[in-house]
N, C-alpha and C positions, 0 to 999 in steps of 0.2 A: 625119692628119686635122687640120683647123684647130681652133684653140682655141675659136672662136665656135660651132662645131658641137657641141662637147661641153657647153658651158655657154651655152645660148641666153639672150639678153637680151630682156626685154619680156614681154608677156602671152602665156600658153600658149594653144595652140590648143584648141578644144573648148569645153565648158560652163564658164561663169564660176564662181569660188569663191563659196560662200554665206557670209554674215556669221556670226561666232561666236555661238552660242546660249548663253544663261544657264541653267545647270542648275536644276531645280525640285525641292524636297524639303520634307518636313514638319518644322517646327521646334517646340520645346517652348515652350509659353506657360504660365508658372507663376503669373501674377497674375490668372488668370480664376477666377471663383467657380463652384464645383461643389457639388452636393448628392449626397453618397454615401450610399446606402441599404444597410444591412447590419447584422449583429449580431456581437457579440464571439465567440459560440460558433463561428461559421464561420471564424474566423481561424486556428484550429489543427485539425489532422486528428484523427480519432478515435483513432489509435494514437500520438499524440504523447506524449513523455515527461512533459510538464507535466500531462497528464491522470492519469498514474500517480501523480505526486506528490500531486495533489489528491485522488485516490481514497484514498490512505493517510491524509491529513490529515482528510478528511471522516469517517472512521471512528474517528479517534483520540479518546481521552478527554482533553478539555481542560477539565474541570470546575474544576480549580484556577485556571486562567487566567480563566475566566468569573466565578469567585467574587470576583475582585479588581475587577471592573467596578462602579463606584459609581453610574453613570447607570442609572436604573430608569424603567419606564413610569409616566407620570402625574406625574413630578417634573422639575424643571428640571435642567439640566446638559448639557454637551457630549457628544454621542454618540461613543464611541470606535470604532476600527476593529475588526472581527471578528478575534479572535486566530487563527482558522484562516487568514485571508488572510495575516497577517504570518508565521505559521509556514510556510505553503506557499511564500511568496516567498523566505524564507531557505533552505529545503530545495532549491528549484529553483536558486537562485543558487549554492549549494554544488555541485550537480551541474554547473552551468555554469562553475565555477571563479571565481566572484565572491565576494570576501570583504569588500568595502568597502560601508558603508551608503550613501555618496554615489553610488558606481557603481550600486548596486541601485536607488536612487531614479531615476537617469537611465534605467535599463533599463525601469522601469515606465512611462515616457513614450514610449520609442522602440521597444521590442521587443514583438511581438505576443503571445508566450507570457506575458510578464509582465503585459501589459495584460489578457489573458484572466483571469489569476489575480486581478488587482485588481477586475475587473468594474465599472469606473467609479468606484471608491473612490480618492481621492487620498491618497498616502502621502508622507512626507518622511523624510529620513535620520535626524532626531532620534528619531522614533517607531520606526523600524527598529532603530536602535542600542540604544535603551532596552529594546526587547522582547528582543533577543538577550542583553543583560546580565542580565535577570531570568528567563530561561527555562531555566536550568541544571537545576534539580530536575525540572521538567516533562519535559525532554528525556531525562533519565535514566529516568524512569518509562515514557516512551514506548518506549525501547529494551527495557526489561524486558518490557513488555506485548507488544511485537512478537515477541520471542523466545519468550515463553510461548505465544503463539498458534501459532507455527510448531511448537513442541514438541507442542502439543495436536493439531495436524494431522498429526503424524508426520513432519514435514520435518526437524526438528532433533532429534538424539538426545542430544547432549552426551556421547557415549561417548568420543570422542577429541578433544582440544582442543589447538590450538597457541597458544602465548603468546609475545609479544615486546614489546620497547620500541622506540618510534620517536621519535628526537630531532628536534624541530622548532624552527627558529629563532624566537626571541622578538622582540617588537616593540622591545625595548630595544636600544640601541647599546652597544658595548663601552666607549665613552668615558663612559657614564653611571654606571659603577661607581666608588664613592668610599669612602675610608676613614672611620673614625668621626669624626675631627677635622673633615674636610670636610663630613660630613653634619650635624654640629652647627652649623657656620657657615651652611650652606644653610637649616637649620631657623630660625635667627634671622632670616635675610633674608626668608624666606617669611612669618614672623609680622609683620615690619615692613611688608611690602608689603600684607598684608591690613589692618593697622591704618591705613595711609595711605589706602587706598581708602575705608574707613569714614569717616575724617575728611573726605575730599574730598566725600563725599555729604552729610555734616552741614553743612559750611561753605558749599557752593555746589551745591545740588541740580540746578541747571539747566546745570551745566558740560558735561555730556555727556548724550546721550539714554539713556533707561532700559535699552534692550536692550544697548547697547554697554557700559554700566556693569555690568550684570548678568553679561555674558560675562566681563569683566575680573575681577570679584570671584569668579566661579565658578572661573576658571582659577587664581587665586591660592590659593583654598581647596583645590583639588585638588592643587596642588603641595605645599602644606603637609601635606596628608594623606599624600601619597606619601613625602615625606621622613620624616615621623613613623613611617610603616610601615617604611621602610628602617632607621631607628635601632632599631626594635623587633626586627627580624630580624637585626641585626648580631651579637648575642650568639650566636644559633644558628649563623650562618655561621662565626664565630670558633671555636666548639667543633669543627666538622667539618674545620677547616683543620689540616693536620699541621705546617705551617711556622709562621713567626713571626706573631704576632697582627696586626702592622702590615700584613701582606699581605692580610688579609681585607677584602673590599669588597662593597658592596651597591649595586644600581642605584637611582638616584633617580627613574627614570621607570617602572620595573616591578620593585618590590622582591621579587616572588616568583620572578623569573627567576634562573637560575644559569648560570655559564659551564660549558660541557660540551665534551667532545671529540666532534666531528662525524665523519660518515662519510668526509669527505675529508681527515681528519687535523688540520684546524684547530680552534681553540677559540673558540666564540662563545656569546653568551647564548641559552639555549634552554630548552625544556620537554621532559620525557620522557613520551610518550603510551604507556600500557600497554594493549595490545589482546589480547583472547582470542577466538580464532576456531575455530568448529567445522570440523574437517578435512573432513568429508564434504560439506558444503554451502558452505563459505566464508562462513558467516553470522557476523558479529561478535556475540558474546554478552555481552561485558563491556568497559567502557572506564574508564580512570582516568588522571589526569594528576598527575605528581610533578615536583618540581624538583631531583631528584638524578640525576646522570649515570650512576650505576652501577645495574645490574639485579641485583646479587648478593643483595640482601635482599628481592626482590620476588616470590619464588616462593610463599611462604606467604600474603602479602596477596592475591595473585591468587586463590588457592583460597578464602580467607575471603570475598572479594567475590562469587565465583560462588555460594558456599554461601548467602550472605545474600540475593542477588538472585533466585536460581532454586530455592533449597531443596534443591539437590543439587550434587554435584561430579563432574567427569569421571572416568572409570575410568583414562584414560591422558592424560598431559600431555607435550607435546613442546616443549622449550625449547632455546635455544642454550647454549653454554658459559658465557656471562655469568651465567646463573641457577644454575649447578651448585654450589650451596653444600651441603656434605655434611650439615650440621645440618638444613637445610630439606628436603632429599631424604628424610631419615629422618622428619621430622615429618609431611610430607604422606603418607607411606606408612602411617602409623598412623591410627587412628580420631580424629576423625569423617570424615576425608577418604578414606582407603583408596585412594590413587591411585598408579599406577605411573608413574614419571618416566622419560622418554627424553631424555637429555642427553649430549653427548659427554664423554668422560673428559678430564681436564686433561693437557696435554702434559708429558712428563717434563722435569725441570729439567736433567738431565745425560744424556749418551749412554749411560752405564752403567745408568741406570734403565730400567724397562720400564713401559708403560702397564698391562699386565695384573697387575703385582705389587700386593700389598695395601698400602693406605695405613697410615700410622702411626695407632695407636689406632682402627682400623677397626671399625665396628659391623656387626652382621649385615645391617641394611637397606642399608648402603652397600656391603657385599660383594655383595649381590644385584644392586644397580645396576651395579657394576663388571663382574660376570660376565655380566649381561644384555646390556650394550652391546657385549660381544665376540662375540655371536651374529649370524648372518646375518639372522635374523628381525628382531631389534631394529634393525639397520642399515637394513633395508628399510622398517620402520615410520618411522624417523626421517627418511627421505627425503621423507615427506609434509609435513614442516614447511616446507620451501622452496616447495612447490607450493601452500601455503595461506597462511600468515601473511605470507610474503615477497611473494606475489602481492597480498594485501590492502594491504600497505604501498605497493607500487608503484602501485596504483590510486588510493590516497589522494594520493600525490605527483602523479599525473597530473591529478587534479581540483583541484590548487592548494594542497595542504597542504605548502607549502614554507616558509612563515613565517606566524606568527600576527600578525594586524593589530590584535588587542585586547591589553589589559594586565590582569594579575591572574589568579590560578589559576581563580576561578569563571568568568570570561568565556572563558578558554582552554579549559576543560573543556566549556563549552557549544558552542564551535566544533568540538571533537573529537567530541562526541556527534552533531552534525549530520552530520559526515562519516560516522560509523558508521550512522546512520539511512538516509542516502542510499544508502550501499553496500548495506545490507540490502534496501531497497526495490527497487533495480535487480536485485540478486541473486535475490530472490524471483520477480520477473518472469521472469528467465531460467530458473529452476528449473521454473516452471509451463509454459513453452514446451517444455522438454525432456521433461516428463512425458508 
């Protein structure tokens, strides 16, 4: 066949080709003016988690916070934000894994649930940060009141409680820990900086604007206060150190933080969050924050705290081997606690030794504990510890309790209490659904 027959040249026979058509589609026009009609209440569904948080806050006793408000009807003064709004914002932010005041301020402008909580009230990160710093005692009372209400309703019995320590990374860096000599030099430098700022204001008031100068002076004073606190705590740190006193160091950014052995084997600045959880419901009944990495002396303080907060102590307490101090086990077994401790026996130091053998200078209460932990019943009961307190710890980690963004024990405890409250609110909702 000829090549021209396979590939003809020229116009094809039949209907002529139509010209190419331009596709038509709808485009976004974002500079047009629209009037949107709606209400904030329709932004979130009736079963949204933010409504659960607000329902808890709405019933909470915040009289202590309202008593601090100086603005009253009939008198001049700036009207402050309702404390319930600020508390609800922080609790929902905790549930959402947000721990920064600046990030929370941004969410109040962009996210519908946060806008719903604000209800048209404008908030800034300074107000949010100050509220969290001053709400520690109120949050502690709210946790006690919530647990008491659940006990009155028969939900929580406090019959069996699991207790554990959760080490959480501090805001301070490892490089901020200094020896006494360096702390003294930093203290002198901080005082000189504060004095220089004061002289600058007196000599030339118009050199910088008032807001910028106030921020610089506030930062200098805060640094001076932190270094002074570090020097104050240095003596306590030195006493606890077993090695040479020159190795004792305190952080200049967070004097309350201490270097601790973390779960991954590394050593970093951290706090130790002590949590007590009801095994039947996984409700957190008590919270405390310490700056010691060891749990060995925390068994009795945990019982004392529950006795003080709830007027009673659990009949059974589940702890890991880090709490198994024989003197403490004997003390909590006596009055006024009368508590049975379930803790694993220490491992023998040599192969010739046996776990079941009596300890040196063993007391009758310690003998009871050793013999009890050898029974199948005790081993079955102790398995509940991993299913309760370890589960609570994991949920706290998943909600963002990986590192504290605040400094100082009071602020750190406030954050820990918020995590406990949020956990209990969510857990109570789950228990109601299951009932």
